[in-house]
SEKOL-443972 format. One line per field, with one value per residue: residue number from 1; residue in one letter; chain; x, y, z of N, C-alpha, C in turn. Coordinates in Angstrom, 1 decimal, padded with zeros to 4 digits, m for minus. Atoms other than C-alpha are relative to their C-alpha. Layout:
residues N
pos c(NUM|...)
code c(A|...)
unit c(A|...)
n_east c(X|...)
n_north c(Y|...)
n_up c(Z|...)
ca_east c(X|...)
ca_north c(Y|...)
ca_up c(Z|...)
c_east c(X|...)
c_north c(Y|...)
c_up c(Z|...)
end
This chain:
residues 158
pos c(1|2|3|4|5|6|7|8|9|10|11|12|13|14|15|16|17|18|19|20|21|22|23|24|25|26|27|28|29|30|31|32|33|34|35|36|37|38|39|40|41|42|43|44|45|46|47|48|49|50|51|52|53|54|55|56|57|58|59|60|61|62|63|64|65|66|67|68|69|70|71|72|73|74|75|76|77|78|79|80|81|82|83|84|85|86|87|88|89|90|91|92|93|94|95|96|97|98|99|100|101|102|103|104|105|106|107|108|109|110|111|112|113|114|115|116|117|118|119|120|121|122|123|124|125|126|127|128|129|130|131|132|133|134|135|136|137|138|139|140|141|142|143|144|145|146|147|148|149|150|151|152|153|154|155|156|157|158)
code c(M|K|C|P|F|C|K|G|N|D|T|Q|V|I|D|T|R|E|S|D|E|G|D|S|I|R|R|R|R|R|C|L|S|C|D|K|R|F|T|T|Y|E|M|V|E|L|R|M|P|Q|V|V|K|Q|N|G|M|R|S|E|F|D|T|D|K|L|R|T|S|F|T|R|A|L|H|K|R|P|V|P|T|E|L|V|D|A|A|I|D|H|V|T|Q|K|V|F|A|F|G|E|R|E|I|G|S|R|Q|I|G|E|L|V|M|K|E|L|L|K|L|D|K|V|A|Y|I|R|F|A|S|V|Y|K|S|F|Q|D|V|D|D|F|T|D|A|V|D|A|V|R|K|P|S|A|R|R|R|K|G|V)
unit c(A|A|A|A|A|A|A|A|A|A|A|A|A|A|A|A|A|A|A|A|A|A|A|A|A|A|A|A|A|A|A|A|A|A|A|A|A|A|A|A|A|A|A|A|A|A|A|A|A|A|A|A|A|A|A|A|A|A|A|A|A|A|A|A|A|A|A|A|A|A|A|A|A|A|A|A|A|A|A|A|A|A|A|A|A|A|A|A|A|A|A|A|A|A|A|A|A|A|A|A|A|A|A|A|A|A|A|A|A|A|A|A|A|A|A|A|A|A|A|A|A|A|A|A|A|A|A|A|A|A|A|A|A|A|A|A|A|A|A|A|A|A|A|A|A|A|A|A|A|A|A|A|A|A|A|A|A|A)
n_east c(m001.1|000.3|m001.0|m000.5|000.2|001.2|000.5|001.2|m000.2|m000.2|m001.4|m000.2|m001.4|m000.6|m001.2|m000.5|m001.4|m000.7|m001.3|m001.0|m000.1|001.1|000.8|001.1|000.4|m000.1|001.1|000.3|001.6|000.7|001.3|001.1|000.6|m000.8|m000.9|m001.5|m000.7|m000.9|m000.6|000.0|m000.7|000.8|m001.0|000.5|m000.3|000.2|000.2|m000.2|001.1|m000.4|m000.7|000.5|m001.1|000.7|000.6|001.1|m000.4|000.1|m001.0|m000.3|m000.9|m001.3|m001.1|m001.3|m000.1|m000.2|m001.1|m000.8|000.2|m000.8|m001.4|m000.3|000.2|m001.1|m001.2|m001.4|000.4|m000.5|001.2|000.1|001.1|001.2|001.1|000.7|001.1|001.1|000.8|000.8|000.9|000.9|000.9|000.9|001.1|001.1|000.9|000.8|001.2|001.1|001.2|000.8|m000.4|m000.8|m000.7|m000.7|m001.3|m000.6|000.2|m001.3|m001.1|000.0|m000.6|m001.4|m000.5|000.0|m001.1|m001.4|m000.2|m000.7|m001.3|m001.1|000.5|m000.5|000.7|001.2|000.0|m000.1|001.3|001.0|m000.3|000.7|001.3|000.8|m000.6|m000.6|m000.3|m000.9|m000.7|001.0|000.4|m000.8|m000.1|001.1|000.0|m001.2|000.3|001.1|m000.8|m000.8|000.4|000.3|m001.2|m001.0|000.7|000.0|m001.4|m000.5|000.9|001.2)
n_north c(000.5|001.1|001.2|000.0|001.1|000.0|m001.2|m000.3|m001.2|000.4|000.5|m000.4|m000.1|000.9|m000.5|m001.2|m000.2|m001.4|000.2|m000.4|m001.3|m000.7|m000.7|000.9|001.1|001.4|000.5|001.4|000.3|001.2|m000.1|000.8|000.9|001.0|000.3|m000.4|m001.4|m001.0|m000.9|m001.5|m001.0|m001.3|m000.9|m001.3|m000.6|m001.4|m000.9|m001.6|m000.7|m000.3|m001.5|m000.6|m000.8|m001.3|000.0|001.0|001.4|000.6|001.0|000.7|m000.7|000.6|m000.5|m000.3|m001.5|m000.5|000.0|m000.6|m001.5|m000.5|000.1|m000.9|m001.4|000.2|000.3|m000.6|m000.7|000.7|000.5|001.3|000.7|000.3|m001.2|000.2|001.1|m000.4|m001.1|000.5|000.7|m000.9|m000.2|001.2|000.0|m001.2|000.3|001.1|m000.4|m000.7|001.0|000.0|000.9|m000.7|m001.0|m000.8|m000.1|m001.3|000.3|000.8|m000.9|m000.6|000.8|000.4|m001.3|m000.2|000.9|m000.3|m001.3|000.6|000.7|m000.8|m001.1|000.0|001.0|m000.4|m001.0|000.7|000.6|m001.1|m000.8|000.9|000.1|m001.0|m000.5|m001.3|m000.4|m001.0|m000.2|m000.3|001.4|000.6|m001.1|000.2|001.1|m000.2|m000.8|000.8|001.2|m000.5|000.2|m001.4|m000.7|m000.4|m001.1|m000.9|m000.7|m000.7|m001.3|000.3)
n_up c(000.9|000.9|000.2|001.4|000.7|000.3|000.2|m001.0|m000.9|m001.3|m000.7|m001.5|m000.6|m000.9|m000.9|000.5|m000.6|000.4|000.7|m001.0|000.0|m000.6|001.0|000.6|m001.0|000.8|m000.5|000.5|000.3|000.5|000.6|m000.7|000.9|000.5|m001.0|000.3|m000.8|000.8|m000.8|000.4|m000.6|000.1|m000.1|000.1|001.3|m000.1|001.1|000.1|000.9|001.3|m000.1|001.1|000.6|000.6|001.3|m000.2|000.1|m001.2|m000.1|m001.3|m001.0|000.1|m001.0|000.9|000.6|m001.1|m000.4|000.9|m000.6|m001.2|000.5|000.7|m000.8|m001.0|000.6|m000.5|m001.4|m001.2|m000.7|m000.3|000.7|m001.0|000.0|001.2|m000.1|m000.8|000.8|000.9|m000.5|m000.4|001.1|000.2|m000.9|000.2|001.1|m000.3|m001.0|000.6|000.1|001.1|001.0|000.7|m000.6|001.1|000.1|m000.6|m001.3|m000.2|000.0|m001.1|m001.1|000.4|m000.3|m001.6|m000.8|000.5|m000.8|m001.3|000.4|000.4|000.4|001.5|000.7|m000.2|001.1|001.5|000.3|000.5|001.3|001.1|m000.3|000.2|001.2|m000.3|001.1|000.0|m001.2|m001.0|m000.5|m001.0|m001.3|m000.9|m000.8|m001.0|m001.0|m000.6|m000.8|m001.1|m001.4|m000.4|m000.7|001.1|000.6|m000.6|000.0|001.3|000.0|000.7)
ca_east c(m017.2|m017.8|m016.3|m013.8|m014.6|m018.3|m019.2|m021.5|m022.1|m022.0|m018.6|m017.5|m014.5|m012.4|m009.4|m008.2|m004.6|m002.9|000.3|003.6|003.8|000.4|m000.8|m003.1|m005.2|m005.2|m008.6|m009.1|m012.5|m014.8|m017.5|m020.8|m021.9|m019.1|m017.0|m013.7|m011.3|m009.6|m007.7|m008.3|m006.5|m007.8|m005.6|m006.3|m006.4|m005.8|m006.6|m004.9|m007.2|m006.8|m004.6|m006.5|m003.9|m004.5|m005.7|m008.3|m006.3|m006.4|m003.5|m002.6|m001.1|002.6|005.1|007.9|007.0|006.6|010.0|011.4|009.9|011.7|014.9|014.8|014.0|016.6|019.4|022.9|020.9|022.2|018.9|019.1|017.2|015.2|013.7|012.9|011.2|009.3|008.2|007.0|005.2|003.5|002.2|001.0|m000.8|m002.6|m003.7|m004.9|m006.8|m008.7|m010.7|m011.6|m011.6|m009.8|m007.3|m006.2|m002.6|m002.4|m003.5|m000.6|001.8|000.6|001.3|004.8|005.4|004.6|006.9|009.8|009.3|010.1|013.0|014.9|013.9|016.2|014.4|011.1|011.9|013.2|009.9|007.7|009.6|008.3|005.2|003.9|005.5|007.5|007.8|010.2|012.6|009.9|008.4|011.3|011.8|008.3|008.8|012.1|010.5|007.5|010.0|012.1|012.0|010.3|013.3|015.3|012.8|012.8|016.7|016.6|013.8|011.0)
ca_north c(m031.7|m033.9|m037.3|m037.5|m041.2|m041.4|m037.8|m038.1|m035.0|m036.6|m036.9|m036.9|m035.6|m038.1|m036.3|m032.7|m031.5|m028.0|m028.1|m027.6|m024.2|m023.3|m022.0|m024.9|m027.6|m031.1|m032.9|m036.7|m037.5|m040.5|m040.7|m042.0|m043.3|m045.4|m045.5|m044.4|m042.0|m039.0|m036.1|m032.2|m029.3|m025.9|m022.8|m018.9|m017.3|m013.7|m011.7|m008.3|m005.8|m005.1|m001.9|000.6|002.5|006.2|005.1|002.8|m000.4|m003.1|m005.2|m007.4|m005.9|m006.7|m006.4|m006.7|m003.4|m002.2|m002.9|m001.7|001.9|001.9|000.7|003.2|006.1|004.7|004.3|004.9|006.1|004.9|003.1|m000.5|m003.2|m004.2|m000.8|m001.1|m004.5|m003.0|m000.1|m002.3|m004.5|m001.5|m000.5|m004.0|m004.2|m000.9|m001.9|m005.2|m003.4|m001.2|m004.3|m003.2|m005.3|m002.4|000.3|003.2|003.5|007.1|005.7|003.2|005.9|008.1|005.3|004.8|008.6|008.6|005.5|007.0|010.5|008.2|006.5|009.2|012.7|012.6|009.2|011.0|013.9|011.5|009.7|012.7|014.3|011.3|010.7|014.1|014.9|017.9|020.3|022.8|023.9|025.4|022.0|020.8|023.8|023.4|019.8|020.4|023.2|020.7|018.0|020.5|020.3|023.5|024.4|024.6|026.9|029.0|029.6|030.5|033.0|031.3)
ca_up c(011.2|008.1|008.0|005.2|004.7|004.7|004.5|007.5|009.6|012.8|014.7|018.1|019.8|021.4|022.5|022.3|022.7|022.4|020.1|021.9|020.5|021.7|018.3|017.3|018.9|017.6|017.8|017.4|016.1|015.5|013.0|014.5|011.2|009.9|013.2|011.6|013.3|011.9|013.1|012.8|013.5|014.5|014.3|014.3|011.0|010.9|007.8|007.3|005.4|001.8|001.0|m001.2|m003.4|m004.4|m007.9|m006.5|m006.9|m004.3|m003.0|m000.1|002.9|002.8|005.6|003.1|001.5|004.9|005.8|002.5|003.5|006.6|005.2|002.6|005.0|007.6|005.1|006.7|010.0|013.4|014.3|015.8|013.8|016.9|017.0|013.3|013.8|016.6|014.6|012.0|014.2|015.8|012.4|011.5|014.8|014.3|010.8|012.1|015.1|012.7|012.3|008.7|005.6|003.7|004.6|002.5|001.6|003.0|006.5|006.4|005.5|008.2|010.7|009.0|009.6|013.4|013.9|011.8|013.7|017.1|015.5|013.6|012.7|009.4|008.3|009.1|006.7|003.9|004.1|004.1|001.3|m000.9|000.8|000.7|m002.6|m001.6|m004.3|m003.2|m000.3|001.6|002.0|003.5|005.8|007.1|007.8|009.6|011.6|012.4|014.0|015.8|019.6|021.3|023.1|019.8|018.2|021.1|021.2|017.4|018.4|016.4)
c_east c(m000.4|001.0|000.6|000.1|m001.3|m000.6|m001.2|000.2|000.1|001.1|000.0|001.4|000.3|001.0|000.2|001.2|000.5|001.4|001.2|000.3|m001.1|m001.0|m000.7|m000.5|m000.4|m001.4|000.0|m001.3|m000.4|m001.2|m001.1|m000.7|001.0|001.2|001.5|000.6|000.7|000.4|m000.1|000.9|m000.6|001.2|m000.7|000.4|m000.1|000.2|000.5|m001.0|000.8|000.5|m000.7|001.0|m000.9|m000.9|m001.3|000.3|000.1|001.0|000.1|000.9|001.3|001.0|001.3|000.1|000.0|001.5|001.0|m000.1|001.0|001.3|000.6|000.1|001.1|001.4|001.1|m000.3|000.4|m001.2|000.2|m001.1|m000.9|m000.8|m000.8|m001.0|m001.0|m001.1|m000.9|m001.2|m001.1|m000.9|m001.0|m001.0|m001.1|m000.8|m000.8|m001.2|m001.0|m001.3|m000.8|000.3|000.9|000.4|000.6|001.5|000.5|m000.1|001.3|001.3|000.0|000.6|001.6|000.6|000.1|001.1|001.3|000.3|000.6|001.2|001.1|m000.7|000.5|m000.7|m001.4|m000.2|000.3|m001.4|m001.0|000.3|m000.7|m001.4|m000.9|000.3|000.5|000.5|001.3|000.8|m000.7|m000.6|000.8|000.3|m001.3|m000.1|001.2|m000.6|m001.2|000.9|001.0|m000.5|m000.4|001.0|001.0|m000.5|000.0|001.4|000.3|m001.0|m001.2|m001.1)
c_north c(m001.1|m001.0|m000.1|m001.5|m000.4|001.0|000.3|001.3|000.0|m000.6|000.3|000.1|m000.8|000.6|001.3|000.4|001.4|m000.6|000.4|001.6|000.9|000.8|m000.7|m001.1|m001.2|m000.7|m001.5|m000.2|m001.4|000.2|m001.0|m000.8|m001.0|m000.5|000.1|001.2|000.7|001.1|001.4|000.8|001.4|001.1|001.5|000.7|001.5|000.5|001.4|000.6|000.3|001.4|000.6|001.2|001.5|m000.1|m000.9|m001.5|m000.6|m000.9|m000.6|000.7|m000.8|000.5|000.2|001.5|001.1|000.5|000.6|001.6|000.3|000.0|001.2|001.4|000.0|m000.3|000.8|000.9|m000.9|m000.4|m001.7|m001.0|m000.5|001.2|000.1|m001.1|000.4|000.8|m000.8|m001.1|000.9|000.5|m001.0|m000.1|001.0|m000.3|m001.1|000.4|000.9|m000.9|000.3|m000.8|000.8|001.1|000.8|000.1|001.3|m000.3|m000.7|000.9|000.9|m000.7|m000.2|001.3|000.2|m001.0|000.6|001.4|m000.5|m000.5|001.0|001.0|000.2|m001.0|000.7|001.0|m000.7|m000.6|000.9|000.6|m000.8|m000.1|001.0|000.9|001.5|000.6|001.0|000.1|000.3|m001.0|m000.5|000.8|m000.1|m001.2|000.0|000.8|m000.9|m001.1|000.8|000.0|001.6|000.7|000.6|001.2|001.2|000.8|000.7|001.2|m000.2|000.0)
c_up c(m000.9|000.1|m001.2|m000.6|m000.5|m000.4|001.0|001.0|001.4|000.5|001.2|000.2|000.9|000.8|m000.7|000.6|m000.6|m000.7|001.2|m000.1|000.4|m001.1|m000.9|000.8|m001.2|000.7|m000.7|000.0|m000.4|m000.7|000.5|m000.9|m000.6|001.1|m000.2|000.8|m001.1|000.8|m000.7|000.7|m000.1|000.4|m000.4|m001.4|000.1|m001.3|000.1|m001.3|m001.3|m000.2|m001.4|m000.4|m000.3|m001.3|000.1|000.1|001.3|m000.1|001.6|000.9|m000.1|000.9|m000.8|m000.6|001.1|000.5|m001.0|000.1|000.9|m000.2|m000.7|000.8|000.9|m000.6|000.4|001.2|001.2|000.6|000.0|m000.8|000.9|000.1|m001.4|m000.1|000.9|m000.7|m001.0|000.5|000.7|m001.3|m000.6|001.0|m000.1|m001.2|000.2|000.8|m000.4|m000.2|m001.5|m001.1|m001.2|000.6|m001.0|000.2|000.8|001.6|000.6|000.0|001.1|001.4|000.0|000.6|001.6|000.5|m000.3|000.9|001.7|m000.2|m000.4|m000.7|m001.6|m000.9|m000.3|m001.4|m001.4|m000.5|m000.4|m001.2|m001.2|000.2|m000.3|m001.2|000.1|m001.3|000.0|001.5|001.2|000.7|001.1|001.3|000.8|000.6|001.2|001.2|000.9|000.9|001.0|001.3|000.3|000.2|m001.0|m000.7|000.8|000.2|m001.3|m000.1|m000.9|000.7)
end
């Protein structure tokens, strides 16, 4: 650590303490060249990957956009906010866990669809219709058939 006063490279850690929240470490240091003291803080920096859009453009990963997608799909659906927050956290954690510097928007869309399928099948169909660019009623029918429970398909003779 470089001394902010004399720019010397030799410093000594005198005291180390964890913050009350446990998310950073405070270090009290002394410069071995000029003998002045200063404080530094260490904290974890998590960097989410860049999102690569279909057209090749890149943008920052944005949880607000993720929340908007869930909110639109779940509009007027009986899903508690806590479950939506948990689903958003799951998607965010999975994106981070990929460990890549970039991730395709399609991959994020697939993760959102998996979470919506767990939360609400109508919301899943809504999202899928936009995400997969449904062109006609057959596309909707195929999507509905895909989310139906196997027992419901047997009752209908499918």
